[in-house]
All heavy atoms as a GROMACS GRO file, in nm:
protein
  620
    1MET      N    1  -0.728   0.373   0.736
    1MET     CA    2  -0.692   0.408   0.871
    1MET      C    3  -0.544   0.442   0.874
    1MET      O    4  -0.462   0.363   0.834
    1MET     CB    5  -0.724   0.292   0.965
    1MET     CG    6  -0.674   0.317   1.105
    1MET     SD    7  -0.695   0.174   1.212
    1MET     CE    8  -0.856   0.210   1.274
    2ALA      N    9  -0.509   0.556   0.923
    2ALA     CA   10  -0.370   0.597   0.934
    2ALA      C   11  -0.309   0.535   1.059
    2ALA      O   12  -0.373   0.526   1.162
    2ALA     CB   13  -0.359   0.748   0.940
    3GLU      N   14  -0.186   0.495   1.048
    3GLU     CA   15  -0.117   0.438   1.162
    3GLU      C   16  -0.051   0.549   1.242
    3GLU      O   17   0.007   0.641   1.186
    3GLU     CB   18  -0.012   0.338   1.116
    3GLU     CG   19   0.062   0.279   1.231
    3GLU     CD   20   0.126   0.148   1.198
    3GLU    OE1   21   0.083   0.083   1.103
    3GLU    OE2   22   0.218   0.111   1.269
    4ARG      N   23  -0.060   0.539   1.371
    4ARG     CA   24   0.003   0.638   1.456
    4ARG      C   25   0.125   0.577   1.522
    4ARG      O   26   0.130   0.457   1.548
    4ARG     CB   27  -0.094   0.684   1.565
    4ARG     CG   28  -0.205   0.769   1.508
    4ARG     CD   29  -0.282   0.831   1.618
    4ARG     NE   30  -0.395   0.745   1.647
    4ARG     CZ   31  -0.468   0.751   1.755
    4ARG    NH1   32  -0.441   0.839   1.848
    4ARG    NH2   33  -0.570   0.671   1.773
    5THR      N   34   0.222   0.661   1.549
    5THR     CA   35   0.338   0.613   1.621
    5THR      C   36   0.308   0.613   1.769
    5THR      O   37   0.221   0.685   1.817
    5THR     CB   38   0.462   0.700   1.592
    5THR    OG1   39   0.429   0.835   1.626
    5THR    CG2   40   0.502   0.692   1.447
    6THR      N   41   0.377   0.532   1.842
    6THR     CA   42   0.352   0.518   1.985
    6THR      C   43   0.412   0.634   2.063
    6THR      O   44   0.509   0.696   2.020
    6THR     CB   45   0.410   0.384   2.036
    6THR    OG1   46   0.381   0.372   2.174
    6THR    CG2   47   0.560   0.377   2.016
    7THR      N   48   0.354   0.663   2.178
    7THR     CA   49   0.406   0.769   2.264
    7THR      C   50   0.485   0.712   2.379
    7THR      O   51   0.529   0.785   2.466
    7THR     CB   52   0.290   0.856   2.320
    7THR    OG1   53   0.200   0.771   2.391
    7THR    CG2   54   0.218   0.929   2.208
    8GLN      N   55   0.505   0.580   2.381
    8GLN     CA   56   0.582   0.518   2.487
    8GLN      C   57   0.729   0.557   2.473
    8GLN      O   58   0.778   0.579   2.363
    8GLN     CB   59   0.572   0.366   2.479
    8GLN     CG   60   0.434   0.313   2.509
    8GLN     CD   61   0.430   0.163   2.490
    8GLN    OE1   62   0.494   0.108   2.401
    8GLN    NE2   63   0.352   0.097   2.573
    9GLN      N   64   0.797   0.561   2.584
    9GLN     CA   65   0.940   0.590   2.584
    9GLN      C   66   1.014   0.468   2.531
    9GLN      O   67   0.980   0.355   2.564
    9GLN     CB   68   0.989   0.624   2.725
    9GLN     CG   69   0.930   0.753   2.778
    9GLN     CD   70   0.968   0.872   2.693
    9GLN    OE1   71   1.083   0.886   2.653
    9GLN    NE2   72   0.872   0.957   2.664
   10PRO      N   73   1.116   0.489   2.448
   10PRO     CA   74   1.192   0.375   2.395
   10PRO      C   75   1.272   0.307   2.504
   10PRO      O   76   1.304   0.366   2.607
   10PRO     CB   77   1.283   0.439   2.290
   10PRO     CG   78   1.292   0.582   2.328
   10PRO     CD   79   1.165   0.616   2.398
   11PHE      N   80   1.306   0.181   2.478
   11PHE     CA   81   1.388   0.106   2.570
   11PHE      C   82   1.530   0.163   2.572
   11PHE      O   83   1.576   0.221   2.473
   11PHE     CB   84   1.395  -0.041   2.528
   11PHE     CG   85   1.263  -0.111   2.536
   11PHE    CD1   86   1.193  -0.145   2.422
   11PHE    CD2   87   1.208  -0.142   2.659
   11PHE    CE1   88   1.071  -0.209   2.429
   11PHE    CE2   89   1.085  -0.207   2.668
   11PHE     CZ   90   1.017  -0.240   2.553
   12ALA      N   91   1.600   0.144   2.682
   12ALA     CA   92   1.739   0.187   2.691
   12ALA      C   93   1.819   0.115   2.583
   12ALA      O   94   1.803  -0.005   2.561
   12ALA     CB   95   1.796   0.154   2.828
   13GLY      N   96   1.901   0.187   2.511
   13GLY     CA   97   1.980   0.130   2.404
   13GLY      C   98   1.906   0.120   2.272
   13GLY      O   99   1.958   0.066   2.176
   14TRP      N  100   1.785   0.169   2.265
   14TRP     CA  101   1.705   0.165   2.142
   14TRP      C  102   1.770   0.257   2.040
   14TRP      O  103   1.781   0.376   2.060
   14TRP     CB  104   1.563   0.212   2.173
   14TRP     CG  105   1.468   0.206   2.059
   14TRP    CD1  106   1.431   0.310   1.981
   14TRP    CD2  107   1.397   0.093   2.010
   14TRP    NE1  108   1.340   0.269   1.886
   14TRP    CE2  109   1.318   0.135   1.902
   14TRP    CE3  110   1.393  -0.041   2.047
   14TRP    CZ2  111   1.235   0.049   1.831
   14TRP    CZ3  112   1.311  -0.125   1.977
   14TRP    CH2  113   1.234  -0.080   1.871
   15ASP      N  114   1.814   0.203   1.929
   15ASP     CA  115   1.887   0.282   1.830
   15ASP      C  116   1.811   0.299   1.699
   15ASP      O  117   1.868   0.329   1.597
   15ASP     CB  118   2.024   0.221   1.804
   15ASP     CG  119   2.016   0.078   1.751
   15ASP    OD1  120   1.906   0.020   1.752
   15ASP    OD2  121   2.119   0.026   1.710
   16LYS      N  122   1.680   0.279   1.703
   16LYS     CA  123   1.599   0.292   1.582
   16LYS      C  124   1.523   0.424   1.586
   16LYS      O  125   1.478   0.467   1.690
   16LYS     CB  126   1.503   0.175   1.570
   16LYS     CG  127   1.575   0.044   1.556
   16LYS     CD  128   1.479  -0.071   1.555
   16LYS     CE  129   1.555  -0.201   1.557
   16LYS     NZ  130   1.544  -0.271   1.682
   17PRO      N  131   1.509   0.488   1.471
   17PRO     CA  132   1.435   0.614   1.468
   17PRO      C  133   1.285   0.590   1.487
   17PRO      O  134   1.236   0.478   1.470
   17PRO     CB  135   1.464   0.668   1.328
   17PRO     CG  136   1.488   0.546   1.246
   17PRO     CD  137   1.556   0.449   1.338
   18ASP      N  138   1.215   0.695   1.522
   18ASP     CA  139   1.070   0.689   1.531
   18ASP      C  140   1.016   0.705   1.389
   18ASP      O  141   1.002   0.816   1.340
   18ASP     CB  142   1.020   0.800   1.623
   18ASP     CG  143   0.872   0.791   1.651
   18ASP    OD1  144   0.813   0.683   1.628
   18ASP    OD2  145   0.815   0.891   1.696
   19LEU      N  146   0.992   0.594   1.322
   19LEU     CA  147   0.952   0.596   1.181
   19LEU      C  148   0.807   0.640   1.164
   19LEU      O  149   0.721   0.600   1.242
   19LEU     CB  150   0.970   0.457   1.119
   19LEU     CG  151   1.111   0.402   1.114
   19LEU    CD1  152   1.108   0.260   1.058
   19LEU    CD2  153   1.201   0.490   1.031
   20ASP      N  154   0.782   0.717   1.060
   20ASP     CA  155   0.645   0.753   1.023
   20ASP      C  156   0.596   0.644   0.928
   20ASP      O  157   0.639   0.637   0.813
   20ASP     CB  158   0.642   0.889   0.955
   20ASP     CG  159   0.502   0.929   0.910
   20ASP    OD1  160   0.404   0.858   0.944
   20ASP    OD2  161   0.491   1.032   0.842
   21LEU      N  162   0.506   0.560   0.975
   21LEU     CA  163   0.457   0.447   0.896
   21LEU      C  164   0.323   0.477   0.831
   21LEU      O  165   0.262   0.389   0.770
   21LEU     CB  166   0.446   0.323   0.984
   21LEU     CG  167   0.577   0.277   1.050
   21LEU    CD1  168   0.550   0.162   1.145
   21LEU    CD2  169   0.680   0.240   0.947
   22SER      N  170   0.277   0.602   0.840
   22SER     CA  171   0.144   0.637   0.790
   22SER      C  172   0.133   0.621   0.638
   22SER      O  173   0.025   0.594   0.586
   22SER     CB  174   0.105   0.778   0.831
   22SER     OG  175   0.197   0.872   0.782
   23ASN      N  176   0.242   0.638   0.565
   23ASN     CA  177   0.238   0.624   0.419
   23ASN      C  178   0.313   0.500   0.372
   23ASN      O  179   0.345   0.489   0.253
   23ASN     CB  180   0.297   0.748   0.352
   23ASN     CG  181   0.210   0.869   0.374
   23ASN    OD1  182   0.088   0.861   0.365
   23ASN    ND2  183   0.272   0.982   0.404
   24ALA      N  184   0.341   0.409   0.463
   24ALA     CA  185   0.415   0.288   0.426
   24ALA      C  186   0.332   0.202   0.333
   24ALA      O  187   0.210   0.197   0.341
   24ALA     CB  188   0.450   0.209   0.552
   25ARG      N  189   0.400   0.134   0.243
   25ARG     CA  190   0.335   0.040   0.153
   25ARG      C  191   0.344  -0.099   0.215
   25ARG      O  192   0.448  -0.166   0.207
   25ARG     CB  193   0.403   0.043   0.017
   25ARG     CG  194   0.335  -0.046  -0.083
   25ARG     CD  195   0.395  -0.030  -0.220
   25ARG     NE  196   0.342  -0.133  -0.307
   25ARG     CZ  197   0.403  -0.177  -0.413
   25ARG    NH1  198   0.518  -0.125  -0.449
   25ARG    NH2  199   0.349  -0.270  -0.486
   26TRP      N  200   0.238  -0.142   0.279
   26TRP     CA  201   0.235  -0.269   0.349
   26TRP      C  202   0.209  -0.384   0.252
   26TRP      O  203   0.126  -0.373   0.164
   26TRP     CB  204   0.128  -0.267   0.458
   26TRP     CG  205   0.162  -0.171   0.566
   26TRP    CD1  206   0.119  -0.042   0.577
   26TRP    CD2  207   0.248  -0.193   0.676
   26TRP    NE1  208   0.172   0.016   0.688
   26TRP    CE2  209   0.253  -0.074   0.752
   26TRP    CE3  210   0.322  -0.303   0.720
   26TRP    CZ2  211   0.328  -0.063   0.868
   26TRP    CZ3  212   0.398  -0.291   0.836
   26TRP    CH2  213   0.400  -0.173   0.908
   27ARG      N  214   0.282  -0.493   0.271
   27ARG     CA  215   0.268  -0.612   0.187
   27ARG      C  216   0.246  -0.733   0.277
   27ARG      O  217   0.298  -0.738   0.388
   27ARG     CB  218   0.396  -0.634   0.107
   27ARG     CG  219   0.430  -0.518   0.019
   27ARG     CD  220   0.564  -0.538  -0.043
   27ARG     NE  221   0.604  -0.416  -0.112
   27ARG     CZ  222   0.695  -0.412  -0.204
   27ARG    NH1  223   0.759  -0.520  -0.240
   27ARG    NH2  224   0.726  -0.298  -0.261
   28SER      N  225   0.175  -0.829   0.226
   28SER     CA  226   0.152  -0.951   0.301
   28SER      C  227   0.284  -1.023   0.324
   28SER      O  228   0.366  -1.036   0.233
   28SER     CB  229   0.056  -1.042   0.226
   28SER     OG  230   0.046  -1.166   0.291
   29GLY      N  231   0.303  -1.070   0.444
   29GLY     CA  232   0.424  -1.145   0.476
   29GLY      C  233   0.416  -1.290   0.434
   29GLY      O  234   0.512  -1.363   0.447
   30SER      N  235   0.300  -1.333   0.381
   30SER     CA  236   0.284  -1.474   0.343
   30SER      C  237   0.209  -1.488   0.212
   30SER      O  238   0.122  -1.573   0.199
   30SER     CB  239   0.212  -1.549   0.454
   30SER     OG  240   0.087  -1.491   0.478
   31ARG      N  241   0.237  -1.401   0.120
   31ARG     CA  242   0.174  -1.405  -0.013
   31ARG      C  243   0.022  -1.398  -0.005
   31ARG      O  244  -0.049  -1.466  -0.077
   31ARG     CB  245   0.219  -1.528  -0.090
   31ARG     CG  246   0.368  -1.527  -0.117
   31ARG     CD  247   0.407  -1.646  -0.203
   31ARG     NE  248   0.550  -1.646  -0.220
   31ARG     CZ  249   0.632  -1.732  -0.163
   31ARG    NH1  250   0.586  -1.827  -0.086
   31ARG    NH2  251   0.762  -1.724  -0.184
   32GLY      N  252  -0.029  -1.320   0.088
   32GLY     CA  253  -0.172  -1.296   0.099
   32GLY      C  254  -0.249  -1.393   0.186
   32GLY      O  255  -0.368  -1.378   0.204
   33ALA      N  256  -0.182  -1.492   0.242
   33ALA     CA  257  -0.254  -1.594   0.317
   33ALA      C  258  -0.247  -1.576   0.469
   33ALA      O  259  -0.314  -1.647   0.541
   33ALA     CB  260  -0.198  -1.731   0.282
   34GLY      N  261  -0.167  -1.484   0.518
   34GLY     CA  262  -0.148  -1.474   0.662
   34GLY      C  263  -0.192  -1.343   0.724
   34GLY      O  264  -0.252  -1.259   0.659
   35ASP      N  265  -0.161  -1.331   0.849
   35ASP     CA  266  -0.202  -1.215   0.926
   35ASP      C  267  -0.091  -1.113   0.946
   35ASP      O  268  -0.111  -1.015   1.016
   35ASP     CB  269  -0.253  -1.258   1.063
   35ASP     CG  270  -0.381  -1.339   1.054
   35ASP    OD1  271  -0.456  -1.318   0.957
   35ASP    OD2  272  -0.404  -1.421   1.142
   36VAL      N  273   0.024  -1.135   0.888
   36VAL     CA  274   0.137  -1.045   0.908
   36VAL      C  275   0.162  -0.964   0.782
   36VAL      O  276   0.158  -1.017   0.672
   36VAL     CB  277   0.264  -1.125   0.945
   36VAL    CG1  278   0.386  -1.037   0.952
   36VAL    CG2  279   0.243  -1.198   1.076
   37GLN      N  280   0.186  -0.834   0.801
   37GLN     CA  281   0.224  -0.748   0.689
   37GLN      C  282   0.359  -0.686   0.720
   37GLN      O  283   0.392  -0.660   0.837
   37GLN     CB  284   0.122  -0.636   0.669
   37GLN     CG  285  -0.012  -0.683   0.620
   37GLN     CD  286  -0.110  -0.569   0.605
   37GLN    OE1  287  -0.113  -0.478   0.686
   37GLN    NE2  288  -0.191  -0.575   0.501
   38ILE      N  289   0.438  -0.661   0.615
   38ILE     CA  290   0.567  -0.596   0.631
   38ILE      C  291   0.575  -0.476   0.538
   38ILE      O  292   0.507  -0.469   0.436
   38ILE     CB  293   0.684  -0.693   0.604
   38ILE    CG1  294   0.677  -0.749   0.462
   38ILE    CG2  295   0.686  -0.804   0.708
   38ILE    CD1  296   0.798  -0.830   0.423
   39ALA      N  297   0.660  -0.380   0.578
   39ALA     CA  298   0.685  -0.262   0.496
   39ALA      C  299   0.832  -0.227   0.511
   39ALA      O  300   0.892  -0.247   0.617
   39ALA     CB  301   0.598  -0.145   0.542
   40PHE      N  302   0.890  -0.177   0.404
   40PHE     CA  303   1.028  -0.133   0.404
   40PHE      C  304   1.029   0.020   0.408
   40PHE      O  305   0.978   0.084   0.316
   40PHE     CB  306   1.101  -0.186   0.279
   40PHE     CG  307   1.095  -0.336   0.271
   40PHE    CD1  308   0.998  -0.400   0.196
   40PHE    CD2  309   1.186  -0.414   0.342
   40PHE    CE1  310   0.992  -0.539   0.189
   40PHE    CE2  311   1.180  -0.554   0.336
   40PHE     CZ  312   1.084  -0.616   0.260
   41VAL      N  313   1.082   0.076   0.517
   41VAL     CA  314   1.076   0.220   0.538
   41VAL      C  315   1.212   0.270   0.585
   41VAL      O  316   1.263   0.225   0.688
   41VAL     CB  317   0.969   0.256   0.643
   41VAL    CG1  318   0.963   0.405   0.665
   41VAL    CG2  319   0.832   0.203   0.602
   42GLU      N  320   1.270   0.360   0.508
   42GLU     CA  321   1.396   0.426   0.545
   42GLU      C  322   1.506   0.329   0.587
   42GLU      O  323   1.578   0.351   0.683
   42GLU     CB  324   1.370   0.528   0.657
   42GLU     CG  325   1.276   0.639   0.616
   42GLU     CD  326   1.251   0.738   0.728
   42GLU    OE1  327   1.340   0.757   0.814
   42GLU    OE2  328   1.142   0.797   0.730
   43GLY      N  329   1.516   0.216   0.518
   43GLY     CA  330   1.622   0.119   0.546
   43GLY      C  331   1.588   0.022   0.658
   43GLY      O  332   1.672  -0.060   0.694
   44PHE      N  333   1.469   0.028   0.711
   44PHE     CA  334   1.425  -0.062   0.817
   44PHE      C  335   1.310  -0.148   0.765
   44PHE      O  336   1.249  -0.117   0.664
   44PHE     CB  337   1.379   0.017   0.941
   44PHE     CG  338   1.491   0.090   1.009
   44PHE    CD1  339   1.524   0.219   0.970
   44PHE    CD2  340   1.562   0.031   1.112
   44PHE    CE1  341   1.628   0.287   1.032
   44PHE    CE2  342   1.665   0.099   1.175
   44PHE     CZ  343   1.698   0.226   1.135
   45VAL      N  344   1.280  -0.254   0.838
   45VAL     CA  345   1.166  -0.340   0.806
   45VAL      C  346   1.068  -0.330   0.922
   45VAL      O  347   1.105  -0.352   1.037
   45VAL     CB  348   1.210  -0.487   0.786
   45VAL    CG1  349   1.090  -0.574   0.751
   45VAL    CG2  350   1.317  -0.497   0.679
   46ALA      N  351   0.944  -0.295   0.891
   46ALA     CA  352   0.840  -0.289   0.992
   46ALA      C  353   0.745  -0.406   0.971
   46ALA      O  354   0.718  -0.445   0.858
   46ALA     CB  355   0.765  -0.157   0.983
   47MET      N  356   0.695  -0.462   1.079
   47MET     CA  357   0.603  -0.573   1.072
   47MET      C  358   0.483  -0.542   1.161
   47MET      O  359   0.499  -0.488   1.270
   47MET     CB  360   0.671  -0.702   1.119
   47MET     CG  361   0.584  -0.825   1.107
   47MET     SD  362   0.674  -0.981   1.138
   47MET     CE  363   0.708  -0.969   1.311
   48ARG      N  364   0.363  -0.574   1.111
   48ARG     CA  365   0.242  -0.548   1.189
   48ARG      C  366   0.140  -0.661   1.171
   48ARG      O  367   0.151  -0.742   1.079
   48ARG     CB  368   0.179  -0.416   1.150
   48ARG     CG  369   0.111  -0.416   1.014
   48ARG     CD  370   0.047  -0.284   0.984
   48ARG     NE  371  -0.024  -0.289   0.856
   48ARG     CZ  372  -0.085  -0.185   0.804
   48ARG    NH1  373  -0.081  -0.068   0.864
   48ARG    NH2  374  -0.150  -0.197   0.689
   49ASN      N  375   0.041  -0.661   1.256
   49ASN     CA  376  -0.070  -0.755   1.249
   49ASN      C  377  -0.168  -0.702   1.147
   49ASN      O  378  -0.225  -0.595   1.166
   49ASN     CB  379  -0.134  -0.768   1.388
   49ASN     CG  380  -0.250  -0.864   1.391
   49ASN    OD1  381  -0.310  -0.897   1.289
   49ASN    ND2  382  -0.285  -0.908   1.511
   50ALA      N  383  -0.192  -0.774   1.038
   50ALA     CA  384  -0.282  -0.729   0.933
   50ALA      C  385  -0.426  -0.718   0.982
   50ALA      O  386  -0.503  -0.636   0.933
   50ALA     CB  387  -0.275  -0.822   0.813
   51GLY      N  388  -0.462  -0.799   1.079
   51GLY     CA  389  -0.596  -0.796   1.132
   51GLY      C  390  -0.623  -0.676   1.221
   51GLY      O  391  -0.736  -0.639   1.244
   52ARG      N  392  -0.516  -0.615   1.270
   52ARG     CA  393  -0.527  -0.497   1.356
   52ARG      C  394  -0.422  -0.395   1.312
   52ARG      O  395  -0.324  -0.371   1.381
   52ARG     CB  396  -0.505  -0.536   1.502
   52ARG     CG  397  -0.611  -0.634   1.551
   52ARG     CD  398  -0.594  -0.668   1.695
   52ARG     NE  399  -0.598  -0.547   1.776
   52ARG     CZ  400  -0.549  -0.540   1.898
   52ARG    NH1  401  -0.492  -0.644   1.952
   52ARG    NH2  402  -0.556  -0.428   1.966
   53PRO      N  403  -0.439  -0.334   1.195
   53PRO     CA  404  -0.336  -0.244   1.141
   53PRO      C  405  -0.307  -0.122   1.228
   53PRO      O  406  -0.203  -0.061   1.213
   53PRO     CB  407  -0.390  -0.204   1.004
   53PRO     CG  408  -0.533  -0.241   1.004
   53PRO     CD  409  -0.552  -0.348   1.106
   54GLY      N  410  -0.395  -0.087   1.319
   54GLY     CA  411  -0.369   0.026   1.408
   54GLY      C  412  -0.285  -0.010   1.528
   54GLY      O  413  -0.243   0.077   1.604
   55SER      N  414  -0.258  -0.139   1.547
   55SER     CA  415  -0.177  -0.182   1.660
   55SER      C  416  -0.030  -0.149   1.634
   55SER      O  417   0.010  -0.126   1.520
   55SER     CB  418  -0.195  -0.331   1.686
   55SER     OG  419  -0.151  -0.406   1.576
   56PRO      N  420   0.052  -0.144   1.738
   56PRO     CA  421   0.194  -0.110   1.719
   56PRO      C  422   0.265  -0.206   1.624
   56PRO      O  423   0.231  -0.324   1.615
   56PRO     CB  424   0.252  -0.121   1.860
   56PRO     CG  425   0.136  -0.105   1.950
   56PRO     CD  426   0.019  -0.166   1.878
   57SER      N  427   0.362  -0.152   1.554
   57SER     CA  428   0.445  -0.231   1.463
   57SER      C  429   0.579  -0.261   1.528
   57SER      O  430   0.626  -0.186   1.613
   57SER     CB  431   0.469  -0.153   1.333
   57SER     OG  432   0.347  -0.125   1.270
   58ILE      N  433   0.638  -0.370   1.486
   58ILE     CA  434   0.774  -0.406   1.529
   58ILE      C  435   0.869  -0.356   1.421
   58ILE      O  436   0.845  -0.379   1.302
   58ILE     CB  437   0.788  -0.558   1.547
   58ILE    CG1  438   0.690  -0.608   1.650
   58ILE    CG2  439   0.931  -0.594   1.584
   58ILE    CD1  440   0.682  -0.760   1.658
   59VAL      N  441   0.977  -0.291   1.460
   59VAL     CA  442   1.074  -0.238   1.364
   59VAL      C  443   1.204  -0.314   1.379
   59VAL      O  444   1.255  -0.331   1.490
   59VAL     CB  445   1.096  -0.087   1.386
   59VAL    CG1  446   1.202  -0.035   1.291
   59VAL    CG2  447   0.965  -0.011   1.368
   60PHE      N  448   1.256  -0.362   1.265
   60PHE     CA  449   1.380  -0.438   1.260
   60PHE      C  450   1.485  -0.363   1.178
   60PHE      O  451   1.451  -0.302   1.077
   60PHE     CB  452   1.359  -0.573   1.189
   60PHE     CG  453   1.263  -0.667   1.255
   60PHE    CD1  454   1.127  -0.663   1.224
   60PHE    CD2  455   1.308  -0.764   1.343
   60PHE    CE1  456   1.039  -0.752   1.281
   60PHE    CE2  457   1.220  -0.854   1.401
   60PHE     CZ  458   1.085  -0.848   1.370
   61THR      N  459   1.610  -0.374   1.217
   61THR     CA  460   1.719  -0.334   1.128
   61THR      C  461   1.730  -0.445   1.024
   61THR      O  462   1.678  -0.556   1.046
   61THR     CB  463   1.853  -0.320   1.204
   61THR    OG1  464   1.891  -0.449   1.252
   61THR    CG2  465   1.844  -0.220   1.318
   62PRO      N  466   1.801  -0.423   0.914
   62PRO     CA  467   1.819  -0.532   0.817
   62PRO      C  468   1.882  -0.657   0.878
   62PRO      O  469   1.840  -0.770   0.849
   62PRO     CB  470   1.908  -0.470   0.710
   62PRO     CG  471   1.873  -0.324   0.715
   62PRO     CD  472   1.852  -0.296   0.862
   63ALA      N  473   1.980  -0.641   0.966
   63ALA     CA  474   2.044  -0.756   1.029
   63ALA      C  475   1.947  -0.829   1.122
   63ALA      O  476   1.944  -0.953   1.126
   63ALA     CB  477   2.168  -0.712   1.106
   64GLU      N  478   1.868  -0.754   1.197
   64GLU     CA  479   1.769  -0.816   1.285
   64GLU      C  480   1.664  -0.891   1.204
   64GLU      O  481   1.621  -1.001   1.241
   64GLU     CB  482   1.700  -0.712   1.372
   64GLU     CG  483   1.789  -0.651   1.477
   64GLU     CD  484   1.726  -0.531   1.544
   64GLU    OE1  485   1.638  -0.464   1.483
   64GLU    OE2  486   1.766  -0.501   1.658
   65TRP      N  487   1.622  -0.832   1.093
   65TRP     CA  488   1.521  -0.897   1.007
   65TRP      C  489   1.574  -1.028   0.953
   65TRP      O  490   1.506  -1.129   0.953
   65TRP     CB  491   1.480  -0.803   0.895
   65TRP     CG  492   1.378  -0.864   0.804
   65TRP    CD1  493   1.398  -0.906   0.675
   65TRP    CD2  494   1.242  -0.895   0.834
   65TRP    NE1  495   1.281  -0.959   0.624
   65TRP    CE2  496   1.184  -0.954   0.720
   65TRP    CE3  497   1.164  -0.878   0.947
   65TRP    CZ2  498   1.051  -0.996   0.716
   65TRP    CZ3  499   1.031  -0.920   0.944
   65TRP    CH2  500   0.976  -0.978   0.828
   66ARG      N  501   1.698  -1.026   0.905
   66ARG     CA  502   1.759  -1.148   0.851
   66ARG      C  503   1.765  -1.257   0.958
   66ARG      O  504   1.728  -1.371   0.934
   66ARG     CB  505   1.898  -1.120   0.797
   66ARG     CG  506   1.969  -1.245   0.747
   66ARG     CD  507   2.091  -1.215   0.665
   66ARG     NE  508   2.179  -1.327   0.641
   66ARG     CZ  509   2.147  -1.447   0.594
   66ARG    NH1  510   2.024  -1.476   0.566
   66ARG    NH2  511   2.237  -1.541   0.574
   67ALA      N  512   1.808  -1.220   1.078
   67ALA     CA  513   1.816  -1.318   1.187
   67ALA      C  514   1.676  -1.371   1.221
   67ALA      O  515   1.659  -1.491   1.245
   67ALA     CB  516   1.880  -1.254   1.310
   68PHE      N  517   1.577  -1.285   1.222
   68PHE     CA  518   1.440  -1.326   1.251
   68PHE      C  519   1.391  -1.426   1.146
   68PHE      O  520   1.338  -1.532   1.179
   68PHE     CB  521   1.347  -1.205   1.255
   68PHE     CG  522   1.202  -1.240   1.270
   68PHE    CD1  523   1.151  -1.278   1.392
   68PHE    CD2  524   1.117  -1.236   1.160
   68PHE    CE1  525   1.016  -1.310   1.406
   68PHE    CE2  526   0.983  -1.269   1.172
   68PHE     CZ  527   0.933  -1.306   1.296
   69VAL      N  528   1.412  -1.395   1.018
   69VAL     CA  529   1.365  -1.482   0.910
   69VAL      C  530   1.439  -1.616   0.914
   69VAL      O  531   1.376  -1.722   0.902
   69VAL     CB  532   1.380  -1.413   0.773
   69VAL    CG1  533   1.356  -1.510   0.658
   69VAL    CG2  534   1.286  -1.294   0.764
   70VAL      N  535   1.570  -1.613   0.932
   70VAL     CA  536   1.647  -1.738   0.937
   70VAL      C  537   1.600  -1.825   1.052
   70VAL      O  538   1.577  -1.945   1.037
   70VAL     CB  539   1.799  -1.708   0.947
   70VAL    CG1  540   1.877  -1.832   0.986
   70VAL    CG2  541   1.850  -1.651   0.816
   71ASN      N  542   1.581  -1.764   1.169
   71ASN     CA  543   1.536  -1.841   1.285
   71ASN      C  544   1.392  -1.890   1.268
   71ASN      O  545   1.358  -1.999   1.314
   71ASN     CB  546   1.551  -1.759   1.412
   71ASN     CG  547   1.695  -1.743   1.453
   71ASN    OD1  548   1.778  -1.829   1.428
   71ASN    ND2  549   1.728  -1.631   1.512
   72ALA      N  550   1.308  -1.811   1.202
   72ALA     CA  551   1.171  -1.855   1.177
   72ALA      C  552   1.170  -1.975   1.084
   72ALA      O  553   1.094  -2.070   1.105
   72ALA     CB  554   1.088  -1.741   1.117
   73ARG      N  555   1.254  -1.973   0.983
   73ARG     CA  556   1.263  -2.086   0.891
   73ARG      C  557   1.312  -2.211   0.960
   73ARG      O  558   1.277  -2.323   0.923
   73ARG     CB  559   1.354  -2.052   0.773
   73ARG     CG  560   1.291  -1.957   0.677
   73ARG     CD  561   1.384  -1.926   0.561
   73ARG     NE  562   1.323  -1.832   0.472
   73ARG     CZ  563   1.391  -1.753   0.390
   73ARG    NH1  564   1.522  -1.760   0.385
   73ARG    NH2  565   1.328  -1.669   0.311
   74ASP      N  566   1.397  -2.193   1.061
   74ASP     CA  567   1.450  -2.307   1.137
   74ASP      C  568   1.353  -2.354   1.244
   74ASP      O  569   1.386  -2.445   1.321
   74ASP     CB  570   1.583  -2.269   1.203
   74ASP     CG  571   1.696  -2.256   1.102
   74ASP    OD1  572   1.683  -2.310   0.990
   74ASP    OD2  573   1.799  -2.195   1.136
   75GLY      N  574   1.236  -2.292   1.254
   75GLY     CA  575   1.137  -2.334   1.352
   75GLY      C  576   1.147  -2.266   1.486
   75GLY      O  577   1.080  -2.306   1.581
   76GLU      N  578   1.230  -2.164   1.497
   76GLU     CA  579   1.247  -2.094   1.624
   76GLU      C  580   1.120  -2.022   1.667
   76GLU      O  581   1.092  -2.011   1.786
   76GLU     CB  582   1.363  -1.993   1.610
   76GLU     CG  583   1.397  -1.918   1.736
   76GLU     CD  584   1.469  -2.005   1.838
   76GLU    OE1  585   1.531  -2.104   1.798
   76GLU    OE2  586   1.464  -1.971   1.956
   77PHE      N  587   1.043  -1.970   1.572
   77PHE     CA  588   0.921  -1.896   1.602
   77PHE      C  589   0.803  -1.964   1.535
   77PHE      O  590   0.813  -2.011   1.423
   77PHE     CB  591   0.932  -1.753   1.549
   77PHE     CG  592   1.051  -1.679   1.599
   77PHE    CD1  593   1.161  -1.661   1.515
   77PHE    CD2  594   1.055  -1.629   1.727
   77PHE    CE1  595   1.273  -1.593   1.560
   77PHE    CE2  596   1.166  -1.561   1.772
   77PHE     CZ  597   1.275  -1.543   1.690
   78ASP      N  598   0.692  -1.967   1.604
   78ASP     CA  599   0.569  -2.020   1.546
   78ASP      C  600   0.492  -1.902   1.487
   78ASP      O  601   0.437  -1.820   1.560
   78ASP     CB  602   0.485  -2.090   1.651
   78ASP     CG  603   0.356  -2.147   1.595
   78ASP    OD1  604   0.337  -2.144   1.471
   78ASP    OD2  605   0.275  -2.195   1.674
   79LEU      N  606   0.492  -1.889   1.356
   79LEU     CA  607   0.429  -1.775   1.290
   79LEU      C  608   0.286  -1.802   1.248
   79LEU      O  609   0.226  -1.724   1.175
   79LEU     CB  610   0.512  -1.734   1.166
   79LEU     CG  611   0.655  -1.693   1.196
   79LEU    CD1  612   0.729  -1.664   1.066
   79LEU    CD2  613   0.659  -1.574   1.288
   80THR      N  614   0.227  -1.911   1.296
   80THR     CA  615   0.090  -1.941   1.259
   80THR      C  616  -0.008  -1.883   1.357
   80THR      O  617   0.022  -1.844   1.464
   80THR     CB  618   0.068  -2.092   1.248
   80THR    OG1  619   0.096  -2.152   1.374
   80THR    CG2  620   0.154  -2.151   1.140
   0.00000   0.00000   0.00000
């Protein structure tokens, strides 16, 4: 199933490009045991629900990704 980009208008101040994720190499975010997949595309990190790969993806800059991971490790987010 090819992933489509959204047609929604970006939020004000949105500084990320409209990435083409159709050929992204998705990897499990939890060594194959979870529902999250990530892909590295054009210097950004995309994250999606592995159970619904056609659903919208979240796109992070490298700094945003690092902050997300650090906060997740500290228990800020429940990733289960």
